C-alpha positions in Angstrom: -35.0 89.7 278.7 -32.1 87.3 279.4 -31.2 86.3 276.0 -29.4 83.3 278.1 -30.6 82.6 281.9 -29.0 79.1 282.1 -29.3 77.3 285.5 -26.3 75.0 286.6 -27.6 72.3 289.9 -25.0 71.4 291.3 -26.5 69.5 294.7 -29.4 68.0 295.6 -31.1 67.2 299.3 -34.4 65.5 298.9 -36.2 65.1 302.4 -40.0 64.0 301.7 -41.2 64.6 300.2 -39.2 67.8 299.9 -36.4 67.8 296.8 -34.1 71.5 297.6 -31.4 72.1 294.9 -29.0 74.1 294.9 -26.6 75.9 292.1 -25.6 78.6 290.2 -27.9 80.8 287.8 -26.2 82.6 284.7 -27.6 85.3 282.3 -27.1 87.8 279.7 -29.4 90.8 278.3 -29.0 93.5 277.5 -26.8 95.3 279.5 -26.8 93.5 282.6 -24.9 89.4 283.6 -25.5 87.9 286.5 -23.2 84.9 287.5 -25.2 84.3 291.6 -25.7 81.0 293.2 -29.3 80.0 293.6 -31.5 77.6 295.2 -35.0 75.9 294.0 -37.5 74.9 296.2 -39.7 71.5 294.6 -42.8 70.2 296.8 -43.9 66.6 295.5 -47.2 64.0 295.9 -46.9 61.0 294.9 -44.8 61.7 292.8 -45.9 65.2 290.9 -44.6 67.8 291.7 -47.1 70.9 293.7 -45.3 74.0 293.6 -41.4 74.9 292.3 -39.9 77.9 294.1 -36.9 79.7 293.3 -34.5 81.7 295.7 -31.9 84.6 295.2 -29.9 82.3 297.7 -29.0 79.0 298.4 -28.7 79.5 301.9 -33.1 80.9 301.9 -33.7 78.2 299.9 -32.1 75.7 302.6 -34.2 77.9 305.8 -37.6 77.4 303.2 -37.8 73.9 303.6 -36.2 73.4 307.4 -32.0 72.1 306.6 -29.4 74.0 308.3 -26.9 75.4 305.5 -25.0 72.9 305.0 -20.8 72.6 304.4 
């Protein structure tokens, strides 16, 4: 259980009905601190969220959406 969990999105890429967001996750709890890159993939249909998934790395999120690593 985290005492604080904060997602900080930095970049968004939208392709058709898929939105990929990359950024960082900050979290802390009993004896553990995380400050790491992260990625999120959101699949939409008719403006409604069908699926959202969190990835441990930005590269994994981009690959899951069929996008090459940027930058």
